N, C-alpha and C positions, 0 to 999 in steps of 0.2 A: 418578834416572830422568829422561831427557830426552824430553819429549812433543812436540818440534817436528817439523814436516814440511817438507820442501823441495819446493816446487812449481816445476816447470819450465814456463815460458811460451814458446811458439814465437814466431817472428817475426810481427809484426803489420804489415801493409802498408796504406798510405794512398795514395789517388790524389788529387793536388791539381791542380786545373785553374785556372790564373790567366787571367782574362779582362780585356780592356780595359773601361773604364767605359762606361756608357750615356751617349750624347750625343744631345740632342734638337734638331731644327730644327723650329720651329713655323711653319705657314703658315695664313693666314686672310684673309678679306676682309670688309668691312662692307657690308651691303646699303644702297643709296641713297647710297653715297659712292664717290669716285674715288681718294681717298688713305686708306690704312689704317694709317698710322704712329701710334704712341702706346703707352701702357702697357696691358698686359693682365695678367690673373691666370691662372696655370695650376695646376690642382689634379690631383695624381695620387693615385688611391685604389686600394687593394688590400685583401684580407682582413686584412693585417697592419698597416695604418695609412694615414695620409694625409700628403701633403707639398704645401705651397703655395709657389709660386715666382712672383715678379713678373718679367715679361719685357717687352721692347720690340720691337715689330714696326716694320720700316722702311716707306717709302712704297709698296713693292710687296707688303706684307703678309707679310714673312718675317723671322724672328728670326735673330740670330747663333747659332752652336752653343752650347747650354746644357748643362752637365754638372750632373746632380743626383745626388750621391753615394748618396742613400737608395734609388735605383732599382737593382734587381738584374737582370742580363741573364737572358733566357729566362723571364721572368714576364710575365703579362698584367695590365695596369692599365686603369682607367677614367680617362681624361684629360678634364678639363673646362676649357674656355677661356671666360673671362668678361671683360666690359668694361662699365663703367657705361652704363646706358640701352640695353643690348642683351641679348637673351635668351641665357643661357649655353648652350654646346653641348658635349655629351659624346660621346666616341668611345671604343671599346675597342680596345686594341692590345697585342700582345705585343712587347716590346722585346728587342733583341739587343745584343751588345757592339758598340761603335762607334756610328756615326751612324744615327739613326732619324728619319724625317720624319713629323711628325704634321700631316696636312692636315685642317683643320676646315671647309674650303670657306667658306661665308658665315655670318656672324653676322647675325641679323635684329633690327631694332629692337624694343624692348619697347614696344608700343603703349600700354600703360597708363602708362608713364613719359612717353611722348611727349605724352600729353594734358595732363599737368601741367607738363612742361618741354620744349616743342617746340624751343626754341633749342639745347638740349643735343645734339640729334641732328645739328644743322648744324655743330657745332664739329669 
């Protein structure tokens, strides 16, 4: 006696949507300064994790395009820009495929740090 059964499975379809990676351009300025160039730290936080990337802003306060492979298109992230002796600033933005501009406007000096290291703000 053969107790095997043949199960017929219909066609299963999948929709695959290939998207270009997320590319970020970061803009920011420093309060009390005329030149904004130098190293900054960018943190992207979502319910699924956190990514930290070191970036360089030019004298106009703008980065070169930065690709962060961990960021997925069509998701919202909290982005925090920080620099020593300045108060970190967080913005929330949904990113899309391609180029996204993150404008942090001004970072303000951390007054508590300025009291103990006033020369650091002048650098």
